[in-house]
C-alpha positions as CSV (number, residue, x, y, z in Angstrom):
1,M,67.9,173.3,94.6
2,V,64.9,171.4,92.4
3,T,63.4,169.0,93.6
4,L,64.1,165.5,92.8
5,T,62.2,164.2,89.7
6,A,63.8,162.2,87.6
7,P,67.3,159.8,88.7
8,M,70.0,162.0,91.1
9,P,72.3,164.1,87.3
10,V,76.2,162.3,87.3
11,V,78.6,164.9,88.2
12,Y,82.7,164.5,86.5
13,L,84.6,167.9,87.4
14,S,87.9,168.7,87.9
15,H,88.7,169.3,91.3
16,G,91.5,171.8,91.7
17,A,94.4,172.1,94.4
18,P,93.8,173.8,97.9
19,P,94.4,177.5,96.0
20,L,90.9,176.7,94.5
21,A,88.8,178.8,97.0
22,D,91.1,181.2,96.5
23,D,89.6,181.5,92.6
24,L,87.0,184.1,92.5
25,L,85.1,182.8,89.2
26,W,85.6,179.2,90.0
27,T,84.2,179.1,93.6
28,R,81.4,181.0,92.3
29,Q,80.5,178.2,88.9
30,L,80.8,175.1,91.3
31,A,78.2,177.3,93.1
32,A,75.7,178.2,90.8
33,W,75.9,174.3,89.5
34,S,75.0,172.7,92.7
35,A,72.6,174.9,92.8
36,D,70.9,173.8,89.8
37,L,71.1,170.4,91.1
38,P,68.1,168.4,93.0
39,R,69.5,167.7,96.9
40,P,71.4,164.6,96.5
41,T,70.3,162.7,100.3
42,A,73.8,161.7,100.3
43,V,77.1,162.4,98.0
44,L,79.0,160.0,96.8
45,V,82.8,160.6,95.8
46,V,85.6,159.3,93.8
47,S,88.5,160.8,93.5
48,A,91.6,161.4,91.9
49,H,93.6,160.7,95.4
50,W,92.8,157.4,96.3
51,E,94.2,154.2,94.9
52,E,93.3,151.6,96.5
53,A,92.9,147.3,96.6
54,P,90.0,146.3,96.8
55,L,88.1,149.2,96.3
56,T,87.2,150.4,99.8
57,L,84.9,152.6,101.8
58,G,85.7,155.7,104.1
59,A,85.1,156.2,107.1
60,T,80.8,156.2,107.9
61,E,81.4,158.6,110.1
62,T,83.0,162.1,110.5
63,V,86.8,162.1,111.6
64,P,89.1,164.5,109.8
65,L,90.5,165.2,106.5
66,V,93.2,164.0,105.3
67,Y,95.3,167.6,103.8
68,D,96.6,164.8,100.9
69,F,99.3,167.7,100.3
70,W,102.4,169.5,100.7
71,G,104.0,173.1,100.9
72,F,101.1,175.3,101.1
73,P,100.2,177.9,103.8
74,Q,99.3,177.0,107.2
75,R,95.3,178.3,106.3
76,Y,95.0,175.7,103.6
77,Y,95.5,172.5,106.3
78,D,92.9,174.8,108.8
79,V,90.4,174.6,106.7
80,T,87.7,171.8,107.9
81,Y,84.4,169.9,105.7
82,A,81.9,167.8,108.4
83,A,80.1,166.6,106.6
84,P,77.7,163.8,108.5
85,G,79.1,159.8,107.4
86,A,76.8,157.7,105.4
87,P,76.7,154.5,107.4
88,E,73.8,153.2,105.2
89,L,75.2,154.5,101.3
90,A,78.1,152.7,102.3
91,A,76.1,149.6,103.3
92,K,73.5,150.2,99.7
93,V,77.7,150.2,98.3
94,R,78.6,146.8,100.0
95,G,76.1,145.2,98.4
96,L,76.2,146.4,95.1
97,L,79.8,145.9,94.5
98,H,80.5,142.8,96.2
99,S,80.7,139.4,94.6
100,P,82.8,136.1,95.3
101,K,85.2,137.5,92.5
102,H,85.6,141.5,93.8
103,A,85.8,142.7,97.3
104,V,85.2,145.5,99.7
105,H,87.2,146.6,102.2
106,D,86.7,149.1,104.8
107,A,89.0,152.2,106.0
108,P,87.3,153.6,109.4
109,H,89.7,155.8,109.9
110,R,90.0,157.3,106.1
111,G,88.9,161.5,105.8
112,L,88.2,162.8,102.2
113,D,91.1,163.8,100.8
114,H,91.1,167.2,98.9
115,G,89.7,166.0,95.4
116,A,86.9,165.2,97.8
117,Y,86.3,168.4,100.2
118,V,87.9,171.0,98.3
119,P,85.0,170.9,95.7
120,L,81.4,170.0,98.0
121,V,83.1,173.2,100.2
122,E,82.1,175.5,97.8
123,M,79.4,173.3,96.5
124,F,77.8,171.6,99.3
125,P,78.8,174.6,102.6
126,A,77.4,174.3,105.1
127,A,78.6,170.8,105.4
128,D,75.0,168.9,106.1
129,V,74.4,165.8,103.4
130,P,76.3,162.2,104.8
131,T,79.2,161.8,102.2
132,L,80.6,158.5,101.6
133,Q,84.3,158.6,99.3
134,I,85.0,155.1,98.2
135,S,88.3,153.5,96.1
136,M,89.3,153.4,92.6
137,P,90.2,150.0,92.9
138,T,92.5,150.5,89.4
139,L,93.0,152.7,86.7
140,D,91.7,150.1,84.3
141,P,89.0,152.2,82.2
142,K,86.9,149.8,81.4
143,T,86.5,148.2,85.2
144,L,85.6,151.5,86.6
145,F,83.3,151.6,84.0
146,D,81.7,148.7,85.6
147,V,81.7,149.7,89.1
148,G,79.3,153.2,88.1
149,R,76.9,150.9,86.4
150,R,76.7,148.2,89.2
151,L,76.4,151.9,91.2
152,R,73.5,153.4,88.6
153,P,70.7,152.3,91.1
154,L,71.6,155.2,93.7
155,R,70.4,157.3,91.4
156,D,67.2,156.2,91.6
157,E,67.2,157.1,95.6
158,G,68.8,161.0,95.2
159,V,72.7,159.4,95.5
160,L,75.0,162.3,94.1
161,I,78.3,160.1,92.5
162,L,80.5,162.6,91.7
163,G,83.6,161.8,90.0
164,S,86.8,164.0,91.1
165,G,90.0,164.5,88.8
166,F,90.6,167.0,86.3
167,T,90.8,166.7,82.8
168,T,94.7,167.8,81.7
169,H,96.8,167.0,85.4
170,N,100.2,166.9,84.1
171,L,101.7,169.5,86.9
172,S,104.9,169.5,85.6
173,L,104.3,170.9,82.4
174,M,103.0,173.9,84.4
175,D,104.0,177.2,85.0
176,M,102.5,178.9,88.7
177,S,104.2,182.1,87.4
178,R,102.2,183.0,84.6
179,G,98.9,183.8,86.4
180,T,96.0,181.3,86.8
181,D,93.9,183.2,83.1
182,A,97.2,182.8,81.4
183,G,96.6,180.8,78.7
184,A,96.7,177.5,78.0
185,P,99.3,175.3,76.5
186,T,98.3,173.2,72.9
187,W,98.7,170.2,74.3
188,S,96.4,170.9,77.5
189,K,93.4,172.6,74.4
190,E,93.9,169.8,71.8
191,F,92.7,167.1,74.7
192,D,90.1,169.6,76.6
193,D,88.8,170.0,72.9
194,W,88.1,166.4,72.6
195,A,87.2,165.3,75.8
196,E,84.4,168.4,75.2
197,R,83.1,166.6,71.6
198,A,83.5,162.7,72.2
199,L,81.8,163.6,75.3
200,A,79.2,165.7,73.9
201,A,78.3,162.8,71.1
202,R,78.3,160.2,74.1
203,D,81.1,158.2,72.2
204,I,82.3,156.1,74.9
205,D,84.0,153.5,73.4
206,T,86.6,156.7,72.6
207,V,86.6,157.8,75.7
208,I,87.7,154.6,77.4
209,D,90.5,154.1,74.5
210,F,91.7,157.4,75.6
211,V,94.6,156.5,76.0
212,R,94.9,155.4,72.2
213,K,92.5,157.7,70.8
214,A,92.7,161.4,72.4
215,P,95.1,163.4,71.2
216,A,98.5,164.4,73.1
217,A,96.6,162.9,75.9
218,T,100.0,161.0,77.9
219,L,101.3,164.5,78.0
220,A,97.5,165.2,79.4
221,H,98.1,163.1,81.6
222,P,101.1,161.2,82.1
223,R,99.8,159.6,85.3
224,T,95.7,158.2,83.7
225,E,94.4,158.7,87.7
226,H,92.7,162.3,87.6
227,F,90.7,161.1,84.3
228,A,89.8,157.3,85.5
229,P,87.4,158.9,87.7
230,L,86.0,160.5,84.6
231,F,84.6,156.5,84.0
232,V,83.0,156.0,87.0
233,S,80.3,158.6,86.1
234,L,79.6,157.9,82.8
235,G,79.4,153.5,84.0
236,A,76.7,155.5,86.5
237,S,74.7,157.3,83.1
238,A,75.5,154.2,81.3
239,D,71.8,154.5,78.9
240,D,70.4,155.6,75.9
241,S,68.9,158.8,77.1
242,S,71.8,160.5,79.0
243,T,73.1,163.2,77.5
244,A,76.7,164.9,79.0
245,T,76.3,168.4,79.5
246,S,79.8,170.6,80.1
247,V,79.0,172.7,82.4
248,I,82.7,174.3,83.8
249,D,85.2,175.0,81.0
250,G,88.6,177.1,81.0
251,F,91.6,176.6,82.1
252,W,93.5,176.9,86.0
253,Y,97.8,177.8,84.8
254,G,96.8,175.7,81.6
255,L,95.3,172.9,83.4
256,S,91.5,172.3,81.6
257,K,88.9,172.5,84.4
258,R,86.4,171.0,82.0
259,S,83.3,169.6,84.0
260,W,80.5,167.7,83.5
261,Q,76.6,166.6,84.8
262,F,75.2,162.6,83.4
263,N,71.3,163.0,82.7
């Protein structure tokens, strides 16, 4: 990893399901990405799989993972990721986000869910970076963008803010029989192309209004929780000089695994 000489980049990644660990291309891509990042002092994760209002801080010490999936082989439930807790980061997050109108709660026994640990196992396999997960208090893009803006100062302290979702996510239209690298359906390709172009242009207003502006938006996201972490990442990188780099692209069972770095 490189030395931090500027604010820590911000990440939005498509995290996959537990079988991501079996996809050698994807795991190599995540490992190479983390190798190119500065060494973070801590990781702050916003995952598609934790919605709770008011905004809630996960465990600040190491607790068991949340295996929030069903019907997989036992080996996926045997995965561990005992990253150090991040109580100092939690205190800073609380200070940045708490206000008379916006309470911050704690969930001391809530471990990392698969939207957090599945990619982190590949990116930081030593599990030696303090890690904190926070909930999404809403799916409203503007509210989540504001959460990201208020978290922006953490980047100056080397904290990696990581939004974890999926650029397209419609499980009902996935065809698992066709293989991971099968051709993507039109709706997924169209949304992926739109997202890549909109973020390259830093057209944040259009991205925030994606339900109305993006092609096939309701097919790509019948429910928007997997796109929502992107808005926290965008808010945390919202300055005129920031750029969006598409680090990973392609499709996995027809879903877009496109992932961005903002810096």
